[in-house]
C-alpha positions in Angstrom: 0.0 0.0 0.0 2.8 2.4 0.9 4.4 1.7 -2.5 1.2 2.4 -4.2 0.7 5.7 -2.4 4.3 6.7 -3.3 3.7 5.8 -7.0 0.5 7.8 -7.1 2.1 10.8 -5.4 5.0 10.7 -7.9 2.6 10.4 -10.8 0.5 13.4 -9.4 3.6 15.6 -9.0 4.7 14.8 -12.5 1.2 15.7 -13.9 1.3 18.9 -12.0 4.7 19.6 -13.4 3.5 19.0 -16.9 0.3 21.1 -16.3 2.5 24.0 -15.2 4.7 23.7 -18.3 1.6 23.7 -20.4 0.0 26.7 -18.8 3.2 28.8 -18.6 3.2 29.7 -22.3 -0.5 30.6 -22.2 0.0 32.9 -19.2 3.0 34.6 -20.9 0.9 35.0 -24.1 -1.8 36.7 -22.1 0.4 39.8 -21.6 -0.4 42.5 -24.3 2.2 42.6 -27.0 3.9 45.9 -28.1 5.0 47.5 -31.4 8.4 46.7 -32.8 10.7 49.5 -33.8 10.2 48.6 -37.4 6.4 49.2 -37.0 6.6 52.9 -36.3 6.1 55.2 -39.3 9.0 55.2 -41.7 11.9 57.6 -40.9 15.0 58.6 -42.7 17.1 56.9 -39.9 16.2 53.6 -38.3 14.0 53.4 -35.2 15.2 51.8 -32.1 13.1 50.6 -29.2 13.7 50.1 -25.5 12.7 46.9 -23.6 9.2 46.9 -22.2 9.0 48.5 -18.7 6.4 48.2 -16.0 4.4 51.3 -14.9 4.1 54.5 -16.8 7.0 56.8 -18.2 8.8 59.0 -15.8 6.7 62.1 -16.6 3.6 60.3 -15.3 2.2 59.5 -18.7 2.5 61.2 -22.0 2.2 64.8 -23.4 -1.4 66.0 -23.2 -2.4 63.1 -20.8 -0.1 63.3 -17.7 -1.2 61.0 -14.9 -4.3 59.9 -16.7 -3.1 56.4 -17.1 -2.8 54.3 -13.8 0.6 52.8 -13.1 -1.0 49.5 -12.0 -1.2 46.8 -14.7 0.6 49.3 -17.0 3.6 48.8 -19.2 5.4 50.9 -21.8 8.0 51.0 -24.5 9.9 54.2 -25.9 11.1 54.6 -29.5 13.7 57.0 -31.0 15.7 57.7 -34.1 19.0 59.5 -34.7 17.0 62.6 -35.8 15.2 63.4 -32.6 12.0 61.7 -33.8 10.6 59.9 -30.8 7.6 58.0 -29.6 6.1 55.8 -26.9 3.4 53.1 -26.5 1.7 52.8 -23.2 -0.6 49.8 -22.5 -2.8 49.2 -19.5 -5.2 46.4 -18.6 -8.3 47.8 -16.8 -10.0 45.8 -14.1 -13.2 45.7 -16.1 -14.2 46.5 -19.7 -16.4 49.3 -18.4 -13.2 50.8 -16.7 -11.4 50.5 -20.0 -14.2 52.4 -21.8 -13.9 55.2 -19.2 -10.1 55.4 -19.6 -10.4 55.7 -23.4 -13.0 58.5 -23.0 -10.7 60.3 -20.5 -7.7 60.0 -22.8 -9.6 61.2 -25.8 -10.9 64.3 -24.0 -7.3 65.1 -22.8 -5.9 64.8 -26.3 -8.7 66.8 -28.0 -8.2 69.6 -25.4 -4.5 69.6 -25.2 -3.7 72.6 -27.4 -5.8 75.1 -25.3 -4.5 73.6 -22.1 -0.9 74.1 -23.1 -1.5 77.6 -24.1 -3.1 78.3 -20.7 -0.1 76.7 -19.0 2.6 78.4 -21.2 1.9 81.9 -22.1 3.2 82.7 -25.6 3.1 79.2 -26.7 0.9 78.6 -29.8 -0.7 75.0 -29.7 -3.4 73.6 -31.9 -5.0 70.1 -31.4 -7.0 68.3 -34.1 -8.9 65.1 -34.3 -8.3 62.9 -37.3 -11.1 60.3 -36.9 -11.8 56.8 -35.7 -10.1 53.6 -37.0 -12.0 50.4 -37.5 -9.8 48.1 -35.4 -11.1 45.9 -32.5 -13.2 48.2 -30.3 -11.8 51.2 -32.2 -8.9 53.6 -32.1 -8.9 57.4 -32.4 -6.2 59.6 -33.9 -5.2 63.2 -32.8 -2.5 65.7 -33.6 -0.8 68.5 -31.7 1.1 71.2 -33.5 3.0 73.6 -31.3 5.1 76.7 -31.9 7.2 78.7 -29.5 7.9 82.2 -31.1 10.3 83.1 -28.2 12.8 80.5 -29.1 11.7 79.8 -32.7 10.9 76.1 -32.3 8.0 74.1 -33.8 7.0 70.5 -32.9 4.4 68.2 -34.2 3.0 65.2 -32.4 0.5 62.4 -33.3 -1.4 60.5 -30.8 -3.8 57.5 -30.8 -5.9 55.7 -28.3 -7.3 52.2 -29.0 -9.0 49.4 -27.1 -9.3 45.7 -27.3 -11.6 44.5 -24.5 -10.2 45.5 -21.2 -6.9 46.6 -22.7 -6.2 50.2 -23.6 -3.2 51.4 -25.6 -1.9 54.8 -26.4 0.7 55.5 -29.0 2.6 58.9 -29.5 4.8 59.9 -32.3 6.8 63.3 -32.3 9.5 65.4 -34.0 10.4 68.9 -34.8 8.4 70.5 -37.6 4.9 71.2 -38.6 1.8 69.2 -39.3 2.8 69.0 -43.0 5.8 67.0 -41.8 3.7 64.4 -40.0 3.3 60.9 -41.5 -0.5 60.8 -40.7 -1.3 57.9 -43.1 1.6 55.8 -41.8 0.7 56.6 -38.1 -2.8 55.3 -38.7 -1.3 52.0 -39.9 1.0 51.9 -36.9 -2.0 52.4 -34.7 -4.0 49.5 -36.3 -0.9 47.4 -35.9 -0.6 48.4 -32.2 -4.2 47.4 -31.4 -4.2 44.2 -33.4 -1.0 43.1 -31.7 -2.3 43.5 -28.2 -3.5 39.8 -28.3 
């Protein structure tokens, strides 16, 4: 009887070990995937990407939406080129789908009203926000731009943003560089956004 119990215990332990090995890839696959450097809009110099970090970027979020994204269940990856073109993708998994919907609404309002807010916070700065419509991908994604000019130092910058959702998961993508809206790769950024949302799962 003791030999039988030992054999059963050994078999059970082996089965548990196999089950753990079988579920480990599934658990790993459950984490939302991120854009690769090559999936950012084309640039004259190659994009590079950091590893994926936990939490939110050091500034508490991204331009136009600081501290709107909770640090819990959030990860991000930053992108850059040799010509000061840069970007970031921030992805968070909300507790419920309703929470994800609320977060998307909050981010969309922040991005849509970014220009006027920056002008109030920075007297002399000229900032214009614009909406560029909804993309048909998963539960939807929305694209915005921010065109800024500082006459005092003679600089101009252009940023593109998008917010998309797949179930409980929300992702925000930002692209930016020196220049005007005419310099922005809007069509390519739409493609990047669709790729980002499709890649989540």
